[in-house]
N, C-alpha and C positions, 0 to 999 in steps of 0.2 A: 661807112662802117655799120650804121644802123640797118641799112638794106641787107648787108651780108648776114647780120645777126638774124634778121627776120626770115631771110631765105633759108638759113641753116635750121632755124626753129621749125619752119614749115616742112622742110625735107625730113627732119627728125620725126615730126608728128606723123607724116605720111608713112614712113618706113615702119615705125612702131605699130601703127594701126594695121598695116598689112600683115605684119608678123603675128599680132594678136588675132587677126581674122583667120590666118592660116592655122593657128593653134586651136582656136575656139570653135570654128565652124564644124570640123569633124566631130568634136565632142557634142555639139548641139544637135547635129544630125543623128548621131547614134543614140543620144538620150531620148530624142523625140520618137525614133523608130521603136525603141524598147518600151516607152511609156504609152504608146498609142493603143488604147483600149476603148471600146465603145463605152460611153458614159451610161450610168444606170438611168433607167427611164423614170423621170419625175415630171408628169404632165404639169404644165404651168410654171416650170422653173428650168433654168439652164445654169450649169455650174462651170466656172472658169478657174483654171489654175495657171499661175505664171510666176515670173521672177522679176523683181525690180533690181536693176544694177545701177549704181552710181559710181562714177569715176571722176576724180578731180586731179588734174595734173599740175596745176599751179595754184598758189605759191608752194604748197607742199603736196606731194603725191599721196592720195588717199583713195581707197575704193572699198565698197562693201556691197553686198546683195542680200536680199531676203525674199522668201517665198510669199506670195499673196494668193488668196482665194476669194472669189466673189460669186454671189448668187444673183442672177437676174430673174426676178419673180414677176410673172404676169399677174397684175393685180385684178384683172377681170376673171381670171381662172386660177385662183390661188390653190396651191396644194394643201392638203389637209394638215401637214405638219406646220405650215406657215400660219394657217388660220388658228391653230391651237396654241402656238408658242410665240409668234412674232407679230401677228396682225395688230395687236393693241398698241405697239410701239411705232407703227408705220402708217403712212397715208392710205386711205382707201383709194380705189380706182377713180372714183369721182373727184376726190380731193387732188389727186395727182394730175388729172386732166385739167382741173380748174387752175392749178398752180402753173402748169405748163401751157395753158391756153390752147389745148388741142381739141377738146370737145368731141372726142370720138373719132378723130381722123385716123387713128390706128385701125379701127374697125372698117372704115371706108377704104383704106389702103388694102386691107385683107380681102374685102369684097371685090375690089378692082383686080387684084391678083388672081382670085378665083375665076372671075369672068374671063381673063386672058388665058387661063389654063383650061377653060371649057368645063368648069365644075358648076 
């Protein structure tokens, strides 16, 4: 009997997942097509927007989602707005390299990529 219950639960999960995918995929594709605009140029920074979704099916079904925004700042080439307003609260490039034990490997990787590109 336990095997029948598990097989039924697995089948139910598969079917509901496929139905949700069929409903949500077109919405996702349409929203991405509408929202795709070139990001504003900010040398030394990249901005990312996304959505975090959480779904719990057991013991009680619950789901929620919320938007997230992140900035990835190049600490070696900080934008002016970051230097003016945020830099005091964050690590310097040297502190980040020491913390991550990279010691400039990012720059070495960029030089290697430039060499491969013939620059």
